[in-house]
C-alpha positions as CSV (number, residue, x, y, z in Angstrom):
1,X,-24.4,40.2,-5.8
2,X,-27.6,39.3,-3.9
3,X,-27.6,36.4,-1.5
4,X,-30.2,34.3,0.3
5,X,-29.7,32.7,3.7
6,X,-30.5,29.0,3.6
7,X,-30.7,26.2,6.1
8,X,-27.8,23.7,6.0
9,X,-29.4,20.9,8.0
10,X,-28.9,18.1,5.5
11,X,-31.9,16.1,4.4
12,X,-30.5,12.6,3.9
13,X,-31.1,10.7,0.7
14,X,-34.5,9.1,1.2
15,X,-36.0,6.8,-1.5
16,X,-39.0,4.6,-1.8
17,X,-38.0,1.0,-1.9
18,X,-38.4,-0.4,-5.5
19,X,-41.3,-2.7,-6.0
20,X,-40.1,-4.2,-9.2
21,X,-37.1,-6.1,-7.8
22,X,-34.7,-3.3,-8.5
23,X,-31.9,-2.8,-6.0
24,X,-30.5,0.6,-7.3
25,X,-31.8,3.9,-6.1
26,X,-31.0,7.6,-6.7
27,X,-29.4,9.5,-9.5
28,X,-25.9,10.8,-10.3
29,X,-25.6,14.6,-10.6
30,X,-23.0,16.9,-12.0
31,X,-22.4,20.4,-10.6
32,X,-20.0,23.3,-11.3
33,X,-19.0,24.9,-8.0
34,X,-18.0,28.5,-7.4
35,X,-14.2,28.9,-7.0
36,X,-14.4,29.3,-3.2
37,X,-15.9,25.8,-2.7
38,X,-13.8,22.7,-2.1
39,X,-14.8,19.0,-2.6
40,X,-15.3,18.9,1.2
41,X,-18.0,21.5,1.0
42,X,-19.7,19.6,-1.8
43,X,-19.5,16.3,-0.1
44,X,-21.2,17.6,3.0
45,X,-23.9,19.6,1.2
46,X,-24.8,16.5,-0.8
47,X,-24.4,14.1,2.2
48,X,-21.5,12.2,0.8
49,X,-18.3,10.9,2.4
50,X,-14.7,11.7,1.5
51,X,-14.0,8.4,-0.2
52,X,-17.2,8.7,-2.3
53,X,-16.5,12.3,-3.6
54,X,-12.8,11.6,-4.3
55,X,-13.3,8.3,-6.1
56,X,-16.0,9.9,-8.3
57,X,-13.6,12.8,-9.1
58,X,-10.1,11.3,-9.2
59,X,-8.6,14.1,-11.3
60,X,-10.2,17.0,-9.3
61,X,-8.2,18.8,-6.6
62,X,-9.9,18.4,-3.2
63,X,-9.0,21.9,-2.1
64,X,-8.9,23.9,-5.3
65,X,-11.1,22.6,-8.1
66,X,-10.3,24.6,-11.2
67,X,-12.9,27.2,-12.4
68,X,-15.6,25.5,-14.5
69,X,-14.8,22.0,-13.3
70,X,-17.6,19.5,-13.6
71,X,-17.8,17.7,-10.3
72,X,-19.6,14.3,-10.2
73,X,-22.0,13.9,-7.3
74,X,-22.3,10.1,-6.8
75,X,-25.8,10.0,-5.3
76,X,-26.9,6.7,-6.9
77,X,-26.6,3.7,-4.6
78,X,-26.8,-0.1,-4.9
79,X,-28.6,-1.3,-1.9
80,X,-26.9,-3.7,0.5
81,X,-27.7,-7.4,0.6
82,X,-31.1,-8.3,2.1
83,X,-32.7,-8.6,4.7
84,X,-33.7,-4.9,4.5
85,X,-34.7,-4.1,8.0
86,X,-33.4,-1.7,10.6
87,X,-29.9,-0.4,10.0
88,X,-27.5,-2.1,7.6
89,X,-23.9,-0.8,7.5
90,X,-21.6,-1.8,4.6
91,X,-18.0,-1.1,5.9
92,X,-16.1,-0.8,2.5
93,X,-18.9,1.4,1.1
94,X,-18.6,3.6,4.2
95,X,-22.3,4.1,4.2
96,X,-25.3,3.0,6.3
97,X,-28.8,2.3,5.2
98,X,-31.8,2.7,7.5
99,X,-35.0,0.7,6.5
100,X,-37.6,2.2,8.8
101,X,-40.8,0.3,9.6
102,X,-43.3,1.1,6.8
103,X,-46.1,3.4,7.8
104,X,-49.7,2.4,7.1
105,X,-50.7,3.4,3.7
106,X,-47.3,4.6,2.7
107,X,-44.6,2.9,0.6
108,X,-41.6,1.4,2.4
109,X,-38.5,3.6,2.3
110,X,-34.7,3.5,2.7
111,X,-32.7,6.4,4.2
112,X,-28.9,6.4,3.7
113,X,-26.1,8.3,5.3
114,X,-22.3,8.4,4.8
115,X,-20.2,7.3,7.8
116,X,-16.6,7.2,8.9
117,X,-15.3,3.7,9.7
118,X,-12.6,2.2,12.0
119,X,-8.9,2.8,11.7
120,X,-6.7,-0.1,10.9
121,X,-6.5,-2.4,13.9
122,X,-9.8,-1.3,15.4
123,X,-12.3,-3.2,13.2
124,X,-16.0,-2.8,13.8
125,X,-17.6,-6.3,14.4
126,X,-19.4,-7.9,11.5
127,X,-22.8,-9.6,12.0
128,X,-26.0,-8.7,13.7
129,X,-26.9,-6.7,16.8
130,X,-29.4,-4.0,17.7
131,X,-29.7,-0.5,19.1
132,X,-29.7,-0.9,22.9
133,X,-29.6,2.7,24.1
134,X,-29.7,6.4,22.9
135,X,-27.9,9.3,24.5
136,X,-28.2,13.1,24.1
137,X,-25.1,15.1,25.0
138,X,-23.0,12.1,26.0
139,X,-19.8,12.5,27.9
140,X,-16.8,10.2,27.0
141,X,-14.4,8.4,29.3
142,X,-11.5,7.8,27.0
143,X,-10.2,4.2,27.2
144,X,-6.6,3.9,28.2
145,X,-5.8,2.0,24.9
146,X,-6.9,5.0,22.9
147,X,-5.0,7.5,25.1
148,X,-1.8,5.3,24.8
149,X,-2.2,5.2,21.0
150,X,-2.7,9.0,20.8
151,X,0.3,9.7,22.9
152,X,2.5,7.4,20.8
153,X,1.3,8.7,17.4
154,X,0.6,12.3,18.1
155,X,2.8,13.0,21.1
156,X,-0.2,14.6,22.9
157,X,-1.9,13.4,26.0
158,X,-5.7,13.1,25.7
159,X,-7.8,13.9,28.7
160,X,-9.4,11.0,30.5
161,X,-12.8,12.5,30.1
162,X,-14.5,14.7,27.5
163,X,-17.6,16.5,28.8
164,X,-20.7,17.0,26.6
165,X,-20.3,19.8,24.1
166,X,-19.1,20.6,20.5
167,X,-15.5,19.4,21.2
168,X,-16.6,15.9,22.3
169,X,-15.5,13.2,19.8
170,X,-18.8,11.4,20.6
171,X,-20.7,14.4,19.2
172,X,-24.0,15.5,20.8
173,X,-26.0,12.4,19.9
174,X,-25.0,8.7,20.2
175,X,-26.8,5.4,19.6
176,X,-25.3,2.4,21.3
177,X,-25.2,-1.1,19.7
178,X,-25.1,-4.4,21.5
179,X,-21.4,-4.8,20.8
180,X,-19.3,-3.5,23.7
181,X,-18.1,0.0,23.1
182,X,-19.5,0.2,19.6
183,X,-21.7,3.2,18.9
184,X,-23.2,5.0,15.9
185,X,-22.7,8.6,16.8
186,X,-22.1,12.1,15.6
187,X,-18.6,13.5,15.5
188,X,-16.6,16.7,16.3
189,X,-14.6,16.3,13.1
190,X,-17.2,16.1,10.3
191,X,-14.6,16.7,7.6
192,X,-13.5,13.2,8.3
193,X,-16.7,11.5,7.3
194,X,-16.0,8.8,4.7
195,X,-12.5,8.2,6.1
196,X,-11.0,5.7,8.5
197,X,-11.0,7.7,11.7
198,X,-12.7,5.8,14.5
199,X,-11.8,3.1,17.0
200,X,-14.6,0.8,16.0
201,X,-17.6,3.2,16.1
202,X,-19.3,4.6,13.1
203,X,-19.4,8.4,12.8
204,X,-22.2,10.6,11.3
205,X,-22.4,14.2,10.3
206,X,-23.9,16.1,13.2
207,X,-26.9,17.0,11.0
208,X,-27.4,13.4,10.0
209,X,-27.3,12.2,13.6
210,X,-29.9,14.9,14.4
211,X,-32.2,13.6,11.7
212,X,-31.8,9.9,12.5
213,X,-31.8,10.1,16.3
214,X,-35.5,10.8,16.9
215,X,-36.5,8.2,14.3
216,X,-34.5,5.3,15.7
217,X,-36.1,3.2,18.4
218,X,-34.2,1.2,21.0
219,X,-34.4,-2.4,19.7
220,X,-33.9,-1.6,16.1
221,X,-31.9,-4.4,14.3
222,X,-28.3,-3.4,13.4
223,X,-26.3,-5.4,10.9
224,X,-22.8,-4.8,9.7
225,X,-21.5,-6.4,6.4
226,X,-18.2,-6.3,4.6
227,X,-19.1,-6.1,0.9
228,X,-16.5,-4.3,-1.3
229,X,-18.3,-5.4,-4.4
230,X,-22.0,-4.6,-4.9
231,X,-24.1,-5.8,-7.9
232,X,-27.6,-4.6,-8.5
233,X,-30.5,-4.7,-10.9
234,X,-32.5,-1.8,-12.3
235,X,-34.2,-1.0,-15.6
236,X,-33.5,-4.5,-17.0
237,X,-29.8,-3.8,-16.6
238,X,-27.0,-5.1,-14.3
239,X,-25.1,-2.6,-12.2
240,X,-21.9,-2.8,-10.3
241,X,-20.0,-0.6,-7.8
242,X,-16.7,-1.4,-6.1
243,X,-15.0,0.0,-3.0
244,X,-11.5,-0.2,-1.3
245,X,-11.5,-3.3,0.8
246,X,-10.9,-3.4,4.5
247,X,-8.1,-6.0,5.0
248,X,-8.5,-6.7,8.7
249,X,-11.5,-9.1,8.4
250,X,-10.5,-12.8,8.2
251,X,-11.9,-15.3,5.7
252,X,-13.1,-12.6,3.2
253,X,-13.3,-13.5,-0.4
254,X,-11.1,-11.6,-2.9
255,X,-13.1,-8.9,-4.8
256,X,-12.8,-10.8,-8.1
257,X,-14.1,-14.0,-6.4
258,X,-17.0,-12.1,-4.8
259,X,-17.8,-10.4,-8.2
260,X,-17.8,-13.7,-10.0
261,X,-20.2,-15.1,-7.4
262,X,-22.6,-12.2,-7.5
263,X,-22.6,-12.1,-11.3
264,X,-22.8,-15.8,-12.0
265,X,-26.5,-16.1,-12.6
266,X,-26.8,-12.6,-14.1
267,X,-24.2,-13.5,-16.8
268,X,-26.3,-16.4,-17.9
269,X,-29.5,-14.4,-17.8
270,X,-27.9,-11.5,-19.8
271,X,-26.7,-13.9,-22.5
272,X,-30.2,-15.5,-22.8
273,X,-31.8,-12.0,-23.1
274,X,-29.3,-11.1,-25.8
275,X,-27.8,-8.4,-23.6
276,X,-24.4,-9.8,-22.6
277,X,-22.2,-8.2,-20.0
278,X,-19.0,-6.3,-20.8
279,X,-16.3,-8.1,-18.9
280,X,-13.9,-5.2,-19.5
281,X,-16.1,-3.0,-17.4
282,X,-16.0,-5.6,-14.6
283,X,-12.2,-5.8,-14.7
284,X,-11.9,-2.0,-14.7
285,X,-14.1,-1.7,-11.7
286,X,-12.1,-4.4,-9.8
287,X,-8.8,-2.7,-10.8
288,X,-10.0,0.8,-9.8
289,X,-12.8,1.0,-7.2
290,X,-15.5,3.5,-8.0
291,X,-18.4,4.7,-5.9
292,X,-20.4,5.5,-9.0
293,X,-22.5,2.4,-10.0
294,X,-22.0,1.4,-13.6
295,X,-24.1,-0.5,-16.0
296,X,-22.4,-3.7,-17.2
297,X,-24.5,-4.6,-20.2
298,X,-22.3,-4.2,-23.3
299,X,-25.1,-2.5,-25.3
300,X,-25.4,0.3,-22.8
301,X,-23.4,3.6,-22.9
302,X,-20.1,3.7,-21.0
303,X,-20.0,5.6,-17.7
304,X,-17.9,8.3,-19.3
305,X,-20.6,8.8,-22.0
306,X,-23.4,8.9,-19.4
307,X,-21.5,11.5,-17.2
308,X,-20.8,13.6,-20.3
309,X,-24.5,13.7,-21.1
310,X,-25.6,15.0,-17.7
311,X,-26.3,18.7,-17.7
312,X,-24.3,20.4,-15.0
313,X,-26.0,22.5,-12.4
314,X,-24.4,25.6,-10.9
315,X,-23.5,25.3,-7.3
316,X,-23.2,28.7,-5.6
317,X,-23.6,28.0,-1.8
318,X,-21.1,29.7,0.5
319,X,-18.5,27.3,1.9
320,X,-19.1,25.8,5.3
321,X,-16.0,27.4,6.8
322,X,-13.6,26.2,9.5
323,X,-16.1,26.9,12.3
324,X,-18.3,24.0,11.0
325,X,-15.7,21.4,11.9
326,X,-17.1,20.5,15.3
327,X,-20.0,18.5,16.8
328,X,-22.5,21.3,16.5
329,X,-25.0,21.8,13.7
330,X,-23.6,24.0,10.9
331,X,-24.8,27.6,10.7
332,X,-27.0,28.6,7.8
333,X,-25.0,29.6,4.7
334,X,-25.7,32.0,1.9
335,X,-26.6,31.0,-1.6
336,X,-26.0,33.5,-4.4
337,X,-29.0,34.6,-6.4
338,X,-26.6,35.0,-9.2
339,X,-26.0,31.2,-9.5
340,X,-26.8,31.3,-13.2
341,X,-23.6,33.2,-13.8
342,X,-21.7,30.0,-12.9
343,X,-21.2,28.4,-16.4
344,X,-21.3,24.6,-16.7
């Protein structure tokens, strides 16, 4: 079987900002992977996080998808609440959005990356800050609180200092916010992207950090929100996505209350336009969070029907391999020229 060596430096999801008032970007894909690929390989290739790929494919084995399995790639996103400037992180969505300054003569864009978020008890601050510094090949002096926690939970003593390199939990690129000790940085455990792994920082795939780092200027606004329910508008339709909540934040509204608030005016507008919303879809999304945005208008096809109608693409890239689980950029992988032999 012939194979071609290909680059694996991920190009993040980059979209022009809608000019028609829409707040939904991207498209959902469906792929059929070769038997040697896991959902982790797919999530990294398509720049997704663990929570996204697993919520979109709840019945698919993470490690051993059955041959011929149709895997949903949830690369459609509802944009976070405005203002759209600098970096906006939505903690429950486990995703960051970068709104770079528009270049003269070019449309405004949004770039989005999956992130890991804080473990329980180590919440990232909500609110506004900015990027105050950038570091290449950072070292990390491990706080005593983290060393104590690791000793208690793992029975292993962490070193007091990690030098720069592929085994450094800070990765090889780090961007410091104005909150003490809070960074947006790469990681030496990329398979944890999309999980709750940090002590307040936000982790990126090494290749995503490498793409973002040179673009991001010191002084860039940095906003963190806690929005487990997102409602958007596109194509004259109302869209909704839901995410597992992060319970540590005080004074947060219940997801049902938040959904009702976000949908209040839209319900009235939908009735007046003779396109009422399907409340059963709302209740289903609240009961079972899904990273795949769904149309709420009752006259629109269900998500199941939409997914069934998407033609599956064969996915025949070689797996990343265990050596890719550190802070270095992944090595180029092989793609089979015989991809057409993978039947959707």
